[in-house]
Structures are given as structure tokens and as C-alpha cells.
C-alpha positions as CSV (number, residue, x, y, z in Angstrom):
1,M,0.3,0.1,0.4
2,R,2.4,2.7,-0.8
3,T,1.3,4.1,-4.3
4,A,-2.6,4.8,-5.0
5,A,-2.4,1.7,-7.8
6,E,-0.7,-1.0,-5.1
7,A,-3.5,0.1,-2.4
8,P,-6.6,-0.8,-4.1
9,Q,-4.7,-4.2,-5.4
10,V,-3.5,-5.4,-2.1
11,N,-7.1,-4.3,-0.2
12,Y,-8.5,-6.1,-2.8
13,M,-6.5,-9.2,-2.2
14,K,-7.4,-9.4,1.6
15,A,-10.8,-8.6,0.9
16,P,-12.7,-11.3,1.1
17,R,-15.1,-10.7,-1.8
18,P,-13.5,-8.2,-4.1
19,P,-16.6,-6.2,-6.1
20,L,-14.2,-5.1,-8.9
21,L,-12.5,-8.2,-9.1
22,V,-15.5,-10.4,-8.7
23,G,-17.7,-7.6,-11.2
24,G,-14.7,-7.9,-13.7
25,L,-13.9,-11.4,-13.8
26,S,-17.5,-12.8,-13.8
């Protein structure tokens, strides 16, 4: 969580159900 681009990515990995990731892949 250093850059603005890395922060969301790390958050998705920690989150149980990433909305953007699930919405984009599903």
C-alpha cells in the first residue's frame, strides 16, 4: 500500500469478496 495503484490491489487481495475483481471476472 505504497502507491495509489498498489493500495486498491492489496485491498482486493485482503478483502473476502473484491467487488471490482469479481464483477470484472464473473
